N, CA and C atoms as an extended XYZ file, in Angstrom:
276
Properties=species:S:1:pos:R:3:atomname:S:1:resname:S:1:resid:I:1 pbc="F F F"
N       122.220      110.469       93.803 N   MET     1
C       121.653      109.475       92.907 CA  MET     1
C       120.645      108.618       93.691 C   MET     1
N       119.408      108.437       93.163 N   PRO     2
C       118.397      107.672       93.880 CA  PRO     2
C       118.770      106.190       94.007 C   PRO     2
N       118.314      105.609       95.100 N   VAL     3
C       118.549      104.185       95.347 CA  VAL     3
C       117.529      103.374       94.558 C   VAL     3
N       117.978      102.275       93.952 N   ASP     4
C       117.083      101.386       93.219 CA  ASP     4
C       116.466      100.404       94.209 C   ASP     4
N       115.473      100.878       94.921 N   GLU     5
C       114.842      100.147       96.012 CA  GLU     5
C       114.101       98.898       95.515 C   GLU     5
N       114.111       97.851       96.324 N   LEU     6
C       113.404       96.612       96.011 CA  LEU     6
C       112.015       96.663       96.646 C   LEU     6
N       110.988       96.309       95.882 N   HIS     7
C       109.600       96.362       96.342 CA  HIS     7
C       108.988       94.967       96.316 C   HIS     7
N       108.430       94.536       97.440 N   ALA     8
C       107.682       93.275       97.499 CA  ALA     8
C       106.247       93.590       97.075 C   ALA     8
N       105.787       92.938       96.018 N   LEU     9
C       104.504       93.272       95.417 CA  LEU     9
C       103.711       92.036       95.043 C   LEU     9
N       102.449       92.233       94.828 N   ARG    10
C       101.587       91.233       94.215 CA  ARG    10
C       101.380       91.708       92.787 C   ARG    10
N       101.707       90.847       91.818 N   MET    11
C       101.500       91.189       90.406 CA  MET    11
C       100.373       90.329       89.854 C   MET    11
N        99.428       90.999       89.218 N   VAL    12
C        98.324       90.319       88.552 CA  VAL    12
C        98.336       90.779       87.099 C   VAL    12
N        98.266       89.824       86.188 N   ILE    13
C        98.169       90.150       84.764 CA  ILE    13
C        96.805       89.680       84.293 C   ILE    13
N        96.061       90.607       83.685 N   GLN    14
C        94.716       90.319       83.202 CA  GLN    14
C        94.689       90.398       81.682 C   GLN    14
N        93.999       89.452       81.069 N   GLN    15
C        93.694       89.590       79.649 CA  GLN    15
C        92.370       90.336       79.594 C   GLN    15
N        92.363       91.486       78.937 N   LEU    16
C        91.192       92.357       78.965 CA  LEU    16
C        90.177       92.045       77.886 C   LEU    16
N        90.661       91.620       76.720 N   SER    17
C        89.760       91.426       75.594 CA  SER    17
C        90.280       90.337       74.674 C   SER    17
N        89.410       89.411       74.328 N   ALA    18
C        89.796       88.368       73.378 CA  ALA    18
C        89.868       88.935       71.968 C   ALA    18
N        89.061       89.957       71.702 N   LYS    19
C        88.993       90.528       70.358 CA  LYS    19
C        90.337       91.104       69.921 C   LYS    19
N        90.984       91.893       70.797 N   ASN    20
C        92.252       92.480       70.396 CA  ASN    20
C        93.416       92.022       71.274 C   ASN    20
N        93.187       91.048       72.136 N   SER    21
C        94.232       90.446       72.975 CA  SER    21
C        95.026       91.467       73.771 C   SER    21
N        94.352       92.422       74.396 N   SER    22
C        95.048       93.400       75.223 CA  SER    22
C        95.190       92.871       76.649 C   SER    22
N        96.223       93.367       77.327 N   TYR    23
C        96.564       92.896       78.670 CA  TYR    23
C        96.831       94.070       79.597 C   TYR    23
N        96.604       93.854       80.891 N   ARG    24
C        96.901       94.843       81.913 CA  ARG    24
C        97.711       94.178       83.020 C   ARG    24
N        98.787       94.856       83.436 N   ILE    25
C        99.532       94.444       84.625 CA  ILE    25
C        99.082       95.356       85.761 C   ILE    25
N        98.751       94.756       86.896 N   VAL    26
C        98.417       95.512       88.100 CA  VAL    26
C        99.373       95.042       89.193 C   VAL    26
N       100.017       95.992       89.877 N   VAL    27
C       100.865       95.655       91.015 CA  VAL    27
C       100.381       96.425       92.234 C   VAL    27
N       100.429       95.754       93.376 N   TYR    28
C       100.061       96.426       94.621 CA  TYR    28
C       100.789       95.761       95.775 C   TYR    28
N       100.938       96.517       96.833 N   GLY    29
C       101.604       95.994       98.023 CA  GLY    29
C       102.055       97.126       98.917 C   GLY    29
N       102.207       96.796      100.190 N   GLY    30
C       102.648       97.796      101.148 CA  GLY    30
C       101.671       98.943      101.249 C   GLY    30
N       102.214      100.138      101.393 N   ARG    31
C       101.370      101.322      101.535 CA  ARG    31
C       101.067      101.989      100.210 C   ARG    31
N       101.670      101.500       99.144 N   ASP    32
C       101.423      102.085       97.822 CA  ASP    32
C       100.043      101.710       97.321 C   ASP    32
N        99.433      102.619       96.583 N   LYS    33
C        98.157      102.269       95.964 CA  LYS    33
C        98.436      101.459       94.697 C   LYS    33
N        97.468      100.676       94.234 N   PRO    34
C        97.684       99.853       93.040 CA  PRO    34
C        98.081      100.709       91.837 C   PRO    34
N        98.960      100.146       91.030 N   ARG    35
C        99.400      100.796       89.798 CA  ARG    35
C        99.174       99.811       88.656 C   ARG    35
N        98.917      100.337       87.467 N   HIS    36
C        98.692       99.437       86.337 CA  HIS    36
C        99.267      100.019       85.054 C   HIS    36
N        99.493       99.125       84.113 N   ALA    37
C        99.936       99.489       82.764 CA  ALA    37
C        99.269       98.522       81.795 C   ALA    37
N        98.917       99.029       80.627 N   GLU    38
C        98.253       98.198       79.627 CA  GLU    38
C        99.156       97.974       78.419 C   GLU    38
N        98.967       96.809       77.806 N   PHE    39
C        99.762       96.399       76.651 CA  PHE    39
C        98.807       95.921       75.566 C   PHE    39
N        99.055       96.293       74.316 N   PRO    40
C        98.115       95.991       73.234 CA  PRO    40
C        98.111       94.542       72.767 C   PRO    40
N        99.125       93.761       73.160 N   SER    41
C        99.202       92.382       72.678 CA  SER    41
C       100.037       91.537       73.639 C   SER    41
N        99.941       90.229       73.472 N   ALA    42
C       100.761       89.315       74.273 CA  ALA    42
C       102.235       89.539       73.980 C   ALA    42
N       102.566       89.807       72.728 N   GLU    43
C       103.959       90.044       72.345 CA  GLU    43
C       104.520       91.286       73.036 C   GLU    43
N       103.731       92.354       73.084 N   ALA    44
C       104.169       93.587       73.750 CA  ALA    44
C       104.332       93.355       75.247 C   ALA    44
N       103.400       92.622       75.841 N   LEU    45
C       103.469       92.302       77.271 CA  LEU    45
C       104.724       91.492       77.583 C   LEU    45
N       104.930       90.409       76.846 N   LEU    46
C       106.091       89.551       77.096 CA  LEU    46
C       107.405       90.277       76.824 C   LEU    46
N       107.433       91.084       75.781 N   GLY    47
C       108.631       91.852       75.475 CA  GLY    47
C       108.986       92.811       76.599 C   GLY    47
N       107.987       93.507       77.133 N   ALA    48
C       108.214       94.447       78.229 CA  ALA    48
C       108.668       93.724       79.489 C   ALA    48
N       108.013       92.603       79.817 N   LEU    49
C       108.394       91.841       81.011 CA  LEU    49
C       109.811       91.291       80.906 C   LEU    49
N       110.151       90.736       79.761 N   CYS    50
C       111.492       90.157       79.585 CA  CYS    50
C       112.582       91.226       79.600 C   CYS    50
N       112.290       92.399       79.038 N   ALA    51
C       113.271       93.486       79.026 CA  ALA    51
C       113.463       94.084       80.417 C   ALA    51
N       112.361       94.287       81.139 N   ALA    52
C       112.430       94.952       82.443 CA  ALA    52
C       112.873       94.014       83.557 C   ALA    52
N       112.444       92.766       83.498 N   ALA    53
C       112.707       91.821       84.588 CA  ALA    53
C       113.044       90.446       84.011 C   ALA    53
N       114.240       90.309       83.420 N   PRO    54
C       114.592       89.050       82.753 CA  PRO    54
C       114.618       87.831       83.684 C   PRO    54
N       114.773       88.042       84.974 N   ASP    55
C       114.811       86.924       85.922 CA  ASP    55
C       113.426       86.539       86.449 C   ASP    55
N       112.394       87.254       86.049 N   LEU    56
C       111.041       86.967       86.522 CA  LEU    56
C       110.582       85.617       85.973 C   LEU    56
N       110.122       84.739       86.862 N   ASP    57
C       109.645       83.405       86.465 CA  ASP    57
C       108.218       83.526       85.932 C   ASP    57
N       108.058       83.355       84.651 N   LEU    58
C       106.743       83.454       84.019 CA  LEU    58
C       106.170       82.084       83.669 C   LEU    58
N       106.677       81.048       84.310 N   SER    59
C       106.219       79.692       83.986 CA  SER    59
C       104.740       79.482       84.307 C   SER    59
N       104.165       80.302       85.186 N   LYS    60
C       102.747       80.167       85.530 CA  LYS    60
C       101.852       81.068       84.694 C   LYS    60
N       102.446       81.809       83.761 N   LEU    61
C       101.677       82.676       82.879 CA  LEU    61
C       100.904       81.819       81.888 C   LEU    61
N        99.603       82.044       81.806 N   SER    62
C        98.743       81.257       80.923 CA  SER    62
C        98.076       82.180       79.919 C   SER    62
N        98.526       82.141       78.674 N   LEU    63
C        97.960       82.996       77.638 CA  LEU    63
C        96.952       82.232       76.786 C   LEU    63
N        96.137       81.412       77.428 N   ASN    64
C        95.098       80.665       76.719 CA  ASN    64
C        94.015       81.611       76.232 C   ASN    64
N        93.357       81.260       75.136 N   PRO    65
C        92.275       82.123       74.641 CA  PRO    65
C        91.161       82.275       75.680 C   PRO    65
N        90.562       83.457       75.692 N   MET    66
C        89.463       83.736       76.623 CA  MET    66
C        88.199       83.043       76.147 C   MET    66
N        87.308       82.831       77.094 N   ARG    67
C        86.006       82.259       76.763 CA  ARG    67
C        84.930       83.326       76.920 C   ARG    67
N        83.978       83.346       76.035 N   GLU    68
C        82.809       84.207       76.104 CA  GLU    68
C        83.153       85.686       76.212 C   GLU    68
N        84.322       86.094       75.763 N   GLY    69
C        84.669       87.497       75.748 CA  GLY    69
C        84.897       88.155       77.090 C   GLY    69
N        84.926       87.384       78.166 N   LYS    70
C        85.130       87.942       79.493 CA  LYS    70
C        86.622       88.034       79.799 C   LYS    70
N        87.010       89.036       80.566 N   GLY    71
C        88.396       89.166       80.983 CA  GLY    71
C        88.805       88.006       81.876 C   GLY    71
N        90.087       87.747       81.931 N   SER    72
C        90.556       86.668       82.778 CA  SER    72
C        91.938       86.994       83.333 C   SER    72
N        92.229       86.435       84.500 N   ILE    73
C        93.542       86.588       85.111 CA  ILE    73
C        94.440       85.495       84.550 C   ILE    73
N        95.588       85.894       84.008 N   VAL    74
C        96.494       84.928       83.394 CA  VAL    74
C        97.755       84.712       84.229 C   VAL    74
N        97.945       85.543       85.268 N   PHE    75
C        99.118       85.417       86.134 CA  PHE    75
C        98.829       86.169       87.421 C   PHE    75
N        99.176       85.570       88.555 N   ALA    76
C        99.049       86.239       89.853 CA  ALA    76
C       100.088       85.636       90.788 C   ALA    76
N       101.055       86.449       91.192 N   GLU    77
C       102.151       85.967       92.042 CA  GLU    77
C       102.674       87.083       92.929 C   GLU    77
N       103.260       86.693       94.053 N   GLU    78
C       104.032       87.607       94.884 CA  GLU    78
C       105.417       87.702       94.250 C   GLU    78
N       105.882       88.922       93.994 N   ILE    79
C       107.175       89.116       93.344 CA  ILE    79
C       107.933       90.251       94.026 C   ILE    79
N       109.176       90.421       93.640 N   ALA    80
C       109.985       91.552       94.089 CA  ALA    80
C       110.564       92.218       92.848 C   ALA    80
N       110.325       93.512       92.721 N   LEU    81
C       110.861       94.275       91.605 CA  LEU    81
C       111.552       95.530       92.126 C   LEU    81
N       112.585       95.933       91.428 N   LYS    82
C       113.281       97.171       91.759 CA  LYS    82
C       112.505       98.356       91.180 C   LYS    82
N       112.772       99.514       91.732 N   THR    83
C       112.137      100.739       91.247 CA  THR    83
C       112.371      100.916       89.752 C   THR    83
N       113.576      100.643       89.279 N   SER    84
C       113.885      100.796       87.850 CA  SER    84
C       113.071       99.827       86.995 C   SER    84
N       112.805       98.623       87.503 N   GLN    85
C       112.005       97.651       86.763 CA  GLN    85
C       110.550       98.111       86.683 C   GLN    85
N       110.034       98.648       87.777 N   LEU    86
C       108.667       99.185       87.765 CA  LEU    86
C       108.545      100.319       86.755 C   LEU    86
N       109.544      101.182       86.712 N   SER    87
C       109.540      102.294       85.759 CA  SER    87
C       109.576      101.780       84.323 C   SER    87
N       110.392      100.770       84.069 N   ALA    88
C       110.504      100.213       82.716 CA  ALA    88
C       109.180       99.604       82.242 C   ALA    88
N       108.360       99.145       83.176 N   LEU    89
C       107.063       98.565       82.835 CA  LEU    89
C       105.946       99.612       82.820 C   LEU    89
N       106.281      100.852       83.111 N   GLY    90
C       105.253      101.907       83.146 CA  GLY    90
C       104.436      101.874       84.413 C   GLY    90
N       104.982      101.322       85.480 N   LEU    91
C       104.249      101.157       86.731 CA  LEU    91
C       104.731      102.091       87.845 C   LEU    91
N       105.430      103.133       87.503 N   ARG    92
C       105.930      104.070       88.512 CA  ARG    92
C       105.396      105.432       88.277 C   ARG    92
């Protein structure tokens, strides 16, 4: 049975479009290359994060409306996630 390894990562969440409120999670760290997953809405993003990593502190997440249609970073933190949590978010 595989070990549920803990990974120290940098997580960045980007709002990609104000028009349809889509979001992308990007994680990177160590020797792994960056991985990403996209979500069609803030609700889908928050639902996935809460289900996969209920202990993740999202108090710095800012889902404010975008200006001028440009993408924006809404969250950037150093975090630790288990392999199973990365898989649940589509990041494995």
